[in-house]
N, C-alpha and C positions, 0 to 999 in steps of 0.2 A: 471584413478586414479587422484583425487584431494585431497590434504591433505594426511592423512594417512589411509583413508578408501576408498574403491572402491564404486563409484557411478555407478549403472547399466545404460548402454547405450543400448537401444532397438529401433527397428524401430518405429518411432512416428506414432500414430494413428491420421489421419486427421490433421496433423500439430502440434501435441502435442510436446511441447518443454520441459516442466518440470511439476512435481507435488510436492507439499510440504504440510506438516502438522505442525502447530504451537500450542504450549501450551502458554496461557497467564496467567501471575502471577502478583500479587501485594504483594511484600514480599514473604512469603512462601505460601500464599493463592492462589490457582488456581482459576482464574476468568473465564476461557473459553478456547475454542479451535477453530482453523480455518483451513480449507482445501482449497488449491488453485490449480488451473490448469492454465497453460500458453500455448496459442496456437498461431501459425502463420497462418494468413489467406491465402487462395489460391492466387497464382500469385503475391506474395509479396505485397499484398494490405495493410498490417498492422498486428496488433496483437489484440487478444481477450483474456482477463483475466477474470476468474470467481472464486467466493469464496462462501463458506458456513461457517458462523460464528455463534458460540454460545457464549454469553458473559453475565456475571453477573453484568456489570457496564454500565451506572449508575443505571440501573435496569435490571432484568433478561429479556433477549430478544434473538431473532435470527435475522440474516441478510443474505440475498442472494444478492451478489454484482456482477455486470459485469462492465468491463472497456474496452472501445474501443480505440485503439491507431493507429496512422498512421505509415508508415514504419520507421520513425525516432523516434518512441516511444513517440511522442507527443500526449497528450490526445485529443480525439474527442468528447467522450460522456461517461457518466457513469450512471448506474441505481442501486438503492438500494431498496430492499424490507425489511421492518423492521416490526417485529411482537413482541408485548409485551402486557401482561395483557389483552389478548383477543381483542386487537385492532391492526390494520395494517396501515402502511404508505408506499406508493410507491413514490419514488422520482426519477425524470429523469433530468439529467443535460446535456445540449447541448451547445457546444461552437460554436458561430457564429461570426467570425472575432475577434474583441476585446471585445466581450461581452459574458458572461455566462448566460444562461437562465435556470431557475430551475422550474420544474412543480411538485408540491407536492399534493398528493391525500391521505387524512387521512380519514379512515372509519368514516362515520357519520358526516363529515364536507364538506364544499364547497372546491373545488380545489383551490390551491393557486399558483399564478405565481410570481416568484421573478427573479431579475437579479442583476448582479454586474460586474464590470470590470474584464476582464480576463488577459490582458497584459502578454501574454506568461507565464501564471502561471502554477502551478501544484496542483493537489488535495492533501489534507491532511485529514486523517481519521484514527481512531484506527483499521487499518487493514493492514496486511503485503502486501496485494495486491497492494496498492498504493505505497508502498516503492519499490516494484519491478520496477515499471515504473520510479520512481525517480532515482534509481541506473542505470537503462539501458540508461536513457536519459542524464546522467551527462557528461558534456564535461571537467570536472575538472581533472587536473593532480595532483599527490600526492603533498600535501603542498599548493595547491591553494584554493582560496575562491572567492565567487562572490555574489552579491545581488540576491535574489530570491523572486518571488511573489507566495504566497500560497493562495489557497481557501480552508479553513478548513470546512469540513462538520460536523456540530455540532450535538452531540447526546444529547437528543433523538429527537430533532425537525427536524434534517436533513437540516436545513437552511444553506446556504453558507455564510461564514464569510471571507472576504479578509484580508490577513495579509502580511506584508513585513518583510523580514528577511535576514539572511546571510546563504549561503550554502557552507560548507567547506569540502574538502576531506583531511583527515589526512594522515599520511604516511602508506603505505601498509606494512603488517607484517603477521606473522603466529600467529594464535590465537587458543585457545582450547575451544571447544564447547561440548555439550552433544553428538553430532554425531562424534566427533573426532577433529583432528587438521587440520585447513584449512589455506591456504594463502588468506588473506582477504583485501578488500578495506574498509576503515572505513570513514564514513561520519557523519557530525553533522549539524543540522539546528537550528539556534538561532533566537530569535526575542526579541527586547527590553532587551538585555543582559540576556535573559533566554533561556536555551536550551529546545527546543520543541521535538527534535527527534534525536536519535543516532542510526546509522545503521552499522552493520558488514555484508558485502556481499561477496560472493565468486567471482571468476574471471568472471563467466557468468552473474553476477549481481543479483543472488538470495539471499535475506537476510537470514542470519543464526541466527541473534539475532537483536532485536530492543528494545530500551528503549525510552519511551516517557512520556511526562507530559500531563495529561488530567485534566483540571480544578484544577491544582496544585497537582494532585495525580499521583505518579509514577506508571508506568506499564512496565512489561518486557514480550517480546514475543520471545520464543525460538523455533527454528526449531527442530522437533523430528523425522520427516521422510521426505526423500527427494529423488526424482528420476529425474535425468537429462537425457533426451533422446537425445538432441543435443543442442549446444550452440545457 
């Protein structure tokens, strides 16, 4: 039992830790839906997260996302398959030391290779999947803050954009959500005095609500279904 509702605990299938489904809104308008699965790799080699996302912003599209993390929840690589208006883009991001390498393949175009500094950064993208990694990795105690390096994956181009900001953990508290009342950790990411991301996550680090700004437009992501198999 977490909060005031029961979360089913079942024997995990091949390392399955949790599944969650999110509805994405802008105001009262529903923009999309995302389903996420979180796995632990065999022999404690790290974690694998995967997502299927349907979104009407900035244009109607679908995404399939995978994120590979080490045993400390630090990113190793991520891949995004983006489909919109009859065209597809496949982007692969690989971290090698202090550099991020991005390989973009757009249907009908030549492949594009990009790179940017990594500097112990974290990925940022309008997907709850990346927020899970952020919450799980956080070393902050309640009330603490620290500088953070972000690499924002921009829609619809999927090009990486480095950003510097501040990562803050607000004070833990009980909060009411569509799923019920939960004891949550609350986080905020700001850059240039502007809030980019606000997260409410439960004790295992699964986001229950996200609010973010995308190109100046507010978006809200709310967890509507959630199964925790183990912490």
